[in-house]
C-alpha positions, 0 to 999 in steps of 0.5 A: 292067698289071693290077697298076697298076689294082689298086693304083690301085683300092686307093688310091682305096678307101682314100681313100674309107674303104672299107678292105675293098675297098682291101685286096682290091685290094692283095692282088690287086696284090701277087702280080702285082708279085711275079711281075713282079719275079721275071721281071725283077728289075731292070726299073725300071717293075716296081720303081717299081710295086712301090714304090707298091703296097707303100707304099700298102698299108703306109698302108692297114695302118696305117689298119687298125691293123696296124702290124707288117704295115705296117712289113713292107711299108714295109721292102719298099718301102724295099729296092726304093728302095735297089735302084733307087738302086744300079742306076740311079744316082739317088735320085728315090725316096729322101728326104733327112733333111737340110734343103736349104742356103739 
């Protein structure tokens, strides 16, 4: 699971403020995630891994001031979240906009 390792390194470097190293690791992880999803588009683990990668890369791009690119990756993550909900019938990844009832 090289993509998981690259994503985790990207997250760690981002949190440490080492944005260039973070971007480098995410840019290694993204094509691996894409290849895995091409091979098995409904694989839950691959879909979930890609959601994490795209979401965290979006956060990095926001930190770098690349807001349009960040929106693109956030949208990719949201699309995968919706697919997970549709395929697997649950919404663990989907946040509700409404307040919980008390």
